[in-house]
N, C-alpha and C positions, 0 to 999 in steps of 0.2 A: 655673230655667234660662230664659234669654231666647230670643226667636225667632232672634236673630242667632247665638247659640250653636248652636241647632238647625241653622241654615243652614250654619255653619262645619263642623259634624260630620257633615252629611248624607252626604258622600262617603266617610265611613269605614265605612258600613254595607256590608259585603262578606262573601262566603263565606270559609271558612277556606282555608288554603294547600293542603289535601289534596283539595279539591273541584275537579272538572273545570270549567275556565272559560277564557274567551278573554283572554289577557294584554293585548290591546289596550285592552279596556274594563273590566278588573278594577277599575281606578281611572280617574277622568276625567283628561283633560289639564288640570291646574290652571292658572289664570292668576293667580298671586299679585299683589296690588296692590303698588305701590312702597311699601316700609315699611322701618323701621330700628329695630334694637335695639342697645344698647351691648353689647360683648363681655362675657361669653361668650354671652349670649342664653338665652332660655327657650322650651321647647316650648309651654308654656302660653300664651305671648303671640304665637304665630305665627298669621298669617292666610293661607290656611286652616290648620286643624290637620293634623298629620301622623298617620299610622297607625303606631303602634309595636307593634301586635299584641295590644293589650289585649283586643280583641274578636275578632280574626281569626286568631290563632295557636293551633293545637291541638297539644298535645304527645302523644308516643307512647312515652315512657319511655326514650328513647335515651341519656340521660345520667344515669340513675338512680344516686344516691349520689356523683356527681362534685362537685368543689369548684373554683369558677372565680373568677378575678380579672379584672375588665374595667375598663379605663381609659376615661374619657369616657362613662360609662354612665348618666348622668342624663337624657340626651335623645338624639334622633336614632337613628342606627344602634346605638350602644352600649346605649341603653335597650331597643331592640327585641331585641337579642341577649340581654340580661339576662332579659327576660320569657320569651323562647323557652327559654333554658337552664333557668329555674325550672320551666317547664311540661314540660320533658323530664326533670325529676327532680334537677336540680343545685342546690346551695347556691351563693350568689353574693355576692361582695364587689365593690362598685362605687366607683370613684374619680371625683371631679368637683371643680370649683372651689367654694369656699364660697358664692359668689354664686348657685350653681345649686341651693341646698338644697331649694327647694320642688319642683323637678322630681325631685330625688333621693328625696325623701320619697314622692312619687307612685309611683315605680318600686319602692321598698321595700315599699309597701303591696300591690302586685300580687304581688311575690315571696312575701311572707308569706301572702297569701291562697291560694297554692298549697301551703302547708304547708312551705315551704322557708326556710332561714336567709338573711337579708339583712344584710350588714355594710357600713356606710357609712364611706367613707374620703375625706373632703374634704381638699383640699390642692393645691398648685401643682407641676406636674411640671417647671417650670423650676428647681426646687430639687433639686439632685443628691442631697442627703441624704434628702429626702422620698421619692425614687424607691425607696430601700432600705426606708424605714420602712413604706410601704404594703404591701410584700411580707410583712414580718414581721407586721404587723397583720392582714393577710388570713389568713395561716397560723394565727395564734392564734384569730381569730374563726371561721374555718371548720373548724379542726381538721385542716388540711392544705391541699394545693394540687396540682391535676393538670391544670388548664386555665388558660392565660394568654392573654388577648385584649388586645393593644396597639392600642387604637382611638382614643385622644384625639388631637385635631388642631387646629391653628390655621391659618386661611385668611383672608387679607385681600387684596382685589384692589387693585392699583395700576396706573395707566395706563402708567407708564414706569419703567425702572430708576432714573432720576434721582429719582423720587418715592418710592422705596422707602427708608424710614428704616432706619438700621442697627439700631435697637432692635427693629423688627419682624423684620428678617432673622435676628437672633440668636435671638429668642424662637420663631420658626417652626421653626428647626432644633432648638432645645432641646426643644420639646414634641413635634415630629413624629418625630424620629429619635434624638436623643441620649437622651431619656428611654426610648426603646425599648431601646437598648443597656443602660442602667443597670438598668431594671426586670427585663429578661430575665436579666441577669447575676446579680442578687440572687435571682431565682426559681429558678435552676438549682441552688441549694443544697437545694431542697425537691422538685423535680420528679423523679419516679421513672419507670422504663420504662413506657411506655403513656401518658405525659402528652403534652399537645399545646400548641403555641404558635401563635396565629393573629394575624397582623398586618394592619392595615387600610391598604392602599395606595389607588390611585385610577386611573381611566382617564387622568387627566392625566399619569401617568407615561409614557404613550406619545404623547399629543398635548397638549403643554403650551400652554395658553392664554397669550397674551402678557401678560395682566394678572395671571397667577399664577406668575411666575417662581420665587419662593422656595418656594412651596407645592409646585409640580410637581417641583422639584428634590429635595425631601425625599421625595416619593412614589416617584421613581425609585430613590432610595437605599434605601428600604424594600424594594423588589423585590429588589435585590442582597443586602441584609442577610438577607432570607428565604431566598434560594437558597443563600447561603454557609453560613448557620447550619444550614439543613436538612441539608446534607452533613456538617457537623461533628458534629451530634447524632444523626444516624441510627443509627450503631453503638451508641449508648447507649439506643436504643429510644424516643427523644423526637422526635416529628414536628413540623416547622415548616412552615407554609404561610401564604398570604395571600389576602385577598379584595380585589378592586379594584372599588369601586362606580363607577357612572356618575353622572349627575345625580340626586341623591336629595334630597328636600325635608326639610331639617333646619335647626336654628338657625344653622348655618354660613353659610347663604345670606343671611338678612336682617341679619346682623351684619357687613356689608361683605365677605362672601365672594364676592358678585357685585355688579357695578355696579347700582345701584338701578333704572335705567331698563330693565335687561334681565330683571328678575324676572318680569314677566308672560309672557315667552316661555320661561321656565326649563324645560329638558328636552324641548321640543317638537321639537328637531332629531334626536332619536333615532329609529331605525326604528319603534319602537312609538308614537312621536308624543306621548310624555308623560314627565314626571318619574317616578322611582320613589318608592315609600314605604319608610320604614325597615324595616318588617316584611318586605318582599320580599327583604331581605338576610339575614334571620335563618336561613333554612334552609341557606344556604351555610356559615355558621359552625357550625351544629349538625352538618352532615355532616363538616366538617373536625375537629371536636372528638370525634366519636364513633369507636368502633373499626371501623365499616364503611369508613372511609377509611384503613385500616391500611397500604396500599401507596402512599399519596399523600404525597409529601415534596417540599418546595421548589416547590410549585405556586402560581401566582397565579390564583385563580378569578375570572373577570370576570363581574360582575353589573351590566350597563350598558344594558339595553334594546336590545341589538343593535349597539352601536357597534363597528366592526371594530378588533381589537387583535392584536398579534403572538401 
């Protein structure tokens, strides 16, 4: 391991999520250098590295025996949720793009180190038929399904509407919201009373940055999808909720999710004064997946460092 690797990873040395600590300095206010990766990007190539909970998340058995499908689970928030679910006792199927195989294998190794089953489901969510296939494959690989986390997302910053290519517009809606409809529809054939669906939305659903018009529009749609579907499925005993992250350091950011020149200041405008780490989102998903949130339906749980939201 090189000295640079030690330097990149130094900020990841932290206590677990159950230890009393000051949230202001649990993690430093990172200043990512201007950098670029081609989509979809890899966690392993980010500077600095993110914390997906491999060292800092401690499980308590809250999801023992559960079976979860998570989209976009090779990196960032999805990876952190997969690790947390495994440490809470769940078997996990993870979806990702084929180009993200190396990150997915890393997550698989951590899940299996916890003695849980990991099912890898590479493929593109812009393909409507694949959205059905991953559900079938997840059920077969896990022996059932009772947690669905719709997390995969596409985010590309554009300075103006005139610069927004139609191809990007269509793909952003396909990945962020249309796939959510399709995957959830397929999953409902398998989800029994007590099952949970958790959708990843964003703080930009409430405060849309002018450079993220398409992305922010899909996130607002996810909020509405969550609330409407929550009401529709509540009588069946299936709960639907969402998590709305604020600025979290994931591969979405260096793959043109933010203007390059703004990366060094990423997350510093939050009341906590820093960007969040993926593992800081995981407890919200665990709570919404577990029976302890049995009376929580149609809720959007904001995890954003204190940014005011409705």
